C-alpha positions in Angstrom: -13.6 -0.6 -9.8 -14.5 2.6 -7.8 -11.2 4.0 -6.2 -11.9 6.2 -2.9 -8.8 7.8 -1.6 -8.2 9.4 1.4 -5.0 11.3 2.2 -5.3 11.1 6.3 -2.5 11.2 9.0 0.5 13.3 10.1 2.4 12.6 6.8 -1.0 12.3 4.9 -0.8 9.3 3.5 -3.2 8.0 0.9 -5.3 5.3 2.0 -7.6 3.4 -0.1 -11.2 2.0 -0.5 -11.8 0.0 -3.1 -14.7 -2.3 -4.2 -16.4 -3.5 -7.4 -19.7 -4.5 -6.0 -20.9 -4.8 -1.9 -17.7 -6.1 -0.4 -14.6 -3.6 0.0 -10.9 -3.7 0.6 -8.6 -1.2 2.5 -5.4 -0.6 1.4 -3.0 1.3 3.8 -4.9 3.1 6.1 -2.3 6.5 7.5 -5.0 7.9 10.3 -7.7 8.2 11.8 -10.5 6.7 9.7 -12.9 8.3 10.0 -13.7 9.4 6.5 -13.6 5.6 5.5 -16.1 4.4 7.8 -18.3 7.1 6.3 -17.5 6.3 2.7 -18.2 2.7 3.6 -21.7 4.1 5.6 -22.9 6.0 2.7 -22.0 3.0 0.0 -23.6 0.5 1.8 -20.3 -1.6 2.0 -19.4 -4.0 4.2 -15.3 -4.0 4.4 -13.8 -7.5 3.5 -10.3 -6.7 4.4 -7.8 -4.0 5.4 -4.7 -5.2 3.3 -1.2 -3.1 4.6 1.6 -2.4 2.0 4.6 -2.0 4.0 5.1 -2.1 7.9 5.8 2.0 8.2 4.3 4.1 10.5 2.5 6.1 8.2 0.8 3.5 6.4 -0.6 2.0 9.6 -1.7 4.5 12.2 -5.6 3.7 11.4 -5.5 0.1 11.3 -6.4 -0.8 14.7 -9.6 2.0 14.7 -10.7 0.4 11.7 -10.1 -3.0 12.5 -12.0 -2.7 15.7 -14.9 -0.6 14.3 -15.2 -3.3 11.3 -13.9 -6.6 12.2 -12.3 -7.0 9.7 -9.0 -9.4 8.9 -5.7 -7.1 8.8 -3.4 -8.6 6.4 0.6 -7.4 6.6 3.5 -8.5 4.4 5.4 -11.4 6.0 8.3 -9.9 5.0 8.6 -6.5 6.7 7.8 -8.8 10.5 11.3 -7.5 11.4 10.0 -4.0 11.5 7.6 -4.5 14.2 9.5 -3.3 17.0 11.7 -0.6 15.0 10.7 3.3 15.6 9.8 3.4 11.5 7.4 0.1 12.2 6.0 0.9 15.7 6.0 5.0 15.8 8.2 7.2 18.0 10.5 7.9 15.2 10.7 12.1 14.7 8.7 12.3 17.8 5.3 11.1 15.9 3.5 8.9 18.5 3.5 4.9 18.3 1.0 2.9 16.4 -1.9 1.5 18.2 -1.6 -2.2 18.3 -3.7 -3.9 16.0 -4.3 -8.0 14.9 -2.1 -9.1 11.6 -1.9 -12.4 9.6 0.7 -12.8 6.7 -1.3 -12.0 3.9 0.3 -14.9 0.8 1.8 -13.9 -2.2 0.4 -14.1 -5.5 -2.9 -15.0 -6.6 -5.6 -14.1 -4.0 -9.6 -13.3 -3.6 -10.1 -9.4 -2.0 -13.4 -7.9 -2.0 -15.0 -10.7 -4.8 -11.9 -9.4 -6.9 -9.0 -11.1 -7.7 -5.7 -9.6 -6.4 -2.0 -10.3 -7.5 -0.1 -9.7 -4.4 3.8 -8.4 -5.8 6.7 -8.5 -3.9 8.1 -5.5 -4.5 10.8 -4.9 -1.7 13.5 -2.5 -1.2 11.9 0.6 0.5 11.3 -2.3 3.3 12.1 -6.1 3.2 8.8 -7.6 2.6 7.0 -4.5 1.0 4.2 -5.5 -1.3 2.1 -4.4 -4.3 -1.9 -4.8 -4.6 -2.5 -5.4 -8.2 -6.1 -5.9 -9.8 -5.4 -7.3 -13.0 -9.1 -7.4 -14.4 -9.5 -3.4 -13.3 -5.8 -2.6 -14.4 -4.4 -1.0 -11.6 -2.0 -1.7 -8.6 -1.4 -0.4 -5.1 2.8 0.4 -4.5 2.7 2.0 -1.2 6.2 3.5 -1.4 7.8 1.7 -3.9 6.9 4.0 -6.8 5.3 7.4 -6.7 4.6 9.9 -9.6 8.0 10.6 -11.0 10.3 9.3 -7.6 10.6 6.0 -6.3 10.7 5.5 -1.8 13.2 6.2 0.4 15.3 3.7 0.9 17.5 5.5 4.4 14.9 3.5 6.9 16.0 0.1 8.5 15.8 -2.9 5.8 15.3 0.1 3.1 17.8 -0.8 -0.2 18.3 1.1 -3.2 19.1 -1.7 -5.6 17.2 -3.8 -4.7 13.8 -1.2 -4.8 15.2 -0.6 -8.5 14.7 -3.9 -9.4 11.4 -4.3 -7.7 10.8 -1.5 -10.3 12.2 -2.9 -13.3 11.3 -6.5 -12.8 8.1 -6.3 -11.2 6.1 -3.3 -11.6 7.4 -1.9 -15.2 6.5 -5.2 -16.3 2.6 -4.7 -15.5 0.9 -3.5 -18.5 1.7 0.2 -19.6 -1.8 1.5 -19.0 -2.3 -0.1 -15.6 -2.9 2.9 -13.2 -0.5 3.3 -10.1 -1.9 4.5 -6.7 1.0 5.5 -4.5 1.2 6.1 -0.8 1.7 9.4 -1.6 1.2 12.0 -4.1 -1.2 11.7 -7.6 -1.8 8.5 -9.2 0.2 8.1 -12.6 0.5 4.8 -15.2 2.7 2.1 -15.2 3.7 3.4 -18.9 4.5 7.0 -17.9 6.6 6.2 -15.1 8.7 3.3 -17.2 9.7 6.0 -19.6 9.7 9.7 -17.7 10.8 8.6 -13.8 14.2 10.2 -13.2 15.3 8.0 -10.9 14.4 4.9 -13.0 16.7 6.3 -16.1 19.6 3.9 -15.0 17.5 0.5 -16.5 15.0 2.4 -19.1 15.9 0.9 -22.5 
């Protein structure tokens, strides 16, 4: 699997294009998607889907533009519907602009096929009520949004956030993945599940 990372938008959100053939998948689109569109064109890829890890403004600013440019379906976590009309979901918080409207459909949890690749949509709430992570078992990579970062976890002081729930998501879902699984987070550098399980200071309370 090829993973192209684009830190874009006002908070430099990691926006991803992944592909293992001619069909690509976008995960989170934090700002102007022009670099992503250039990548698709240069690699002669068709965008199969736009997948959102959670409905916070900084992960969806460019969704409408990418949807308009490609005609791709947009998948959003169904558990985050309650955030759609909040400032953290539609923009406006801290003076940031509002998020352009896009057409989204709910993505089911469990096994799905995205871009001809097997994906397991994992429920990882806590940062938001319905946050999900996208795990590709054959490629051994997981896209965690703002659930798990390099040596950190997502903040939980936005509407619908819950610290204990997020810790359970990390412990009972993400840390159950193979240790060599590459973690691609919503912000910052990539890491590995085993490395985070051993060294993430926020997870010490449930480390063996």
